[in-house]
C-alpha angles and dihedrals in degrees: 000000000000091000091051091053091048093051091047090055102037111021111121089210094047090234122139106152129115095283093050091047092051091048092051093049091051091049089055090051093247128131112270118208119219119281090249091054092049091050091050091053092048092048091048090055095046093244100140113110101211140034118279112258114252110227113200121196115260116255117253118273110278091018092163092061109057097203090051094045090051091053094244097111135042126227125200116205118207129194143155128239107209140180099052120137128186115225106267089351142088132304111268132213125185126210110206132186134186131183111230097220102021097042086219107164136196131183130187118182111194144137115299109310129241125198090256093053090046090056091051092053094045094049092046092051093049092048087056102044105016135251125301123214093241135025116201126203141169119239098272109145091237087064104031102025130231115344098204096069126066124244096009116174108197129210090255091053090050092050091052094047094048089052094047093249117137111228116220123195118200129225110286116256094007126109102189096095091053097041096123092050092045087054090053090048089057092044091052091051090051100041100036114014100038098034099066141033104243114213093194144354089264091056091050091049091050093051092045091052091050090052092049093049092049090050092050091051090054091048095047096097090056099047094084090064094055124089115281119260126220121231120245107258113264112261093013114168123175114246109195091191097055120109115264129234131180143045132298122198126213120187111212134166119230121244123239087266092056097253132131127207121211134161091350092308128111121217126195113215094198127352091216096056095084089062095063108055093191091055090048091054091048096049092046086068094055126085121243121209122205112192114187116201112187129178099204139003132197120253115285115262137153094248105039129073131207120253116219115208097209143000127204113216116205133170130210136173128220089222091056106029094163091065114074113166126202106224104177147336108228135177118241102243 
């Protein structure tokens, strides 16, 4: 304890923790206990300056979707890798997917994607491996559709709904909900893109496919423990003009005033929240879910938008994932 006080008063670096104490003892030619032993002695004598950090266990994967968190439902996460250019060749984008529980991956490097090409890849992947219960996306317009018009239902949303897959859109400008897929994106860039010199797009696609197949072989023993997938109905063909049925889920954070914006609409979680500033700050850290369940939608066109009869607004907290509260059921107006 005396050495700690001396270092606190005289150290040029201003360091007087366990590492600094061990270094000073070694410099004096004395025996230096391990850092853990020094910390135990300091804790026993009440020498720590601040409170010990409370480390809470992480919530289960997919904590915001109870069936996924319980392991009863599978979720596929989709994302683009952009900004890649072959030497002397075209710009390249990569569409990646990863199953949350199965770890089943897919990767398709190609020229810049359109919404139509995205649909083709998604449907082909699901024909091969089966349908998940949920499909999760960021807010890229190829997934969600145009952002400047209200109540837009994109081609990807329609594909999911017609196949009985619930689309989930993550919080804008946040990566936490797609962390596992972002990790795979980085791994693909290291193991495939950065590892070789690719003479052409076809060569890149071949190496990417080999990497995906090798990864699936390694994962094969674990696939039986993951939630079961449904096959794509035989003869399925997407009809963009067909009526729509089923829910869509949008993850949104509340504002400081306790409001949530979605599809060019603003929802108020509680009119009284703006009165209590402490409550507003608390709620702004929670995640609001707006699930739109609509019985029928007009045919898809470039100038018309879909009207949703109702939206259910729920809130949940990462620190308490078992508690999901229904706040209100509001019309989309």
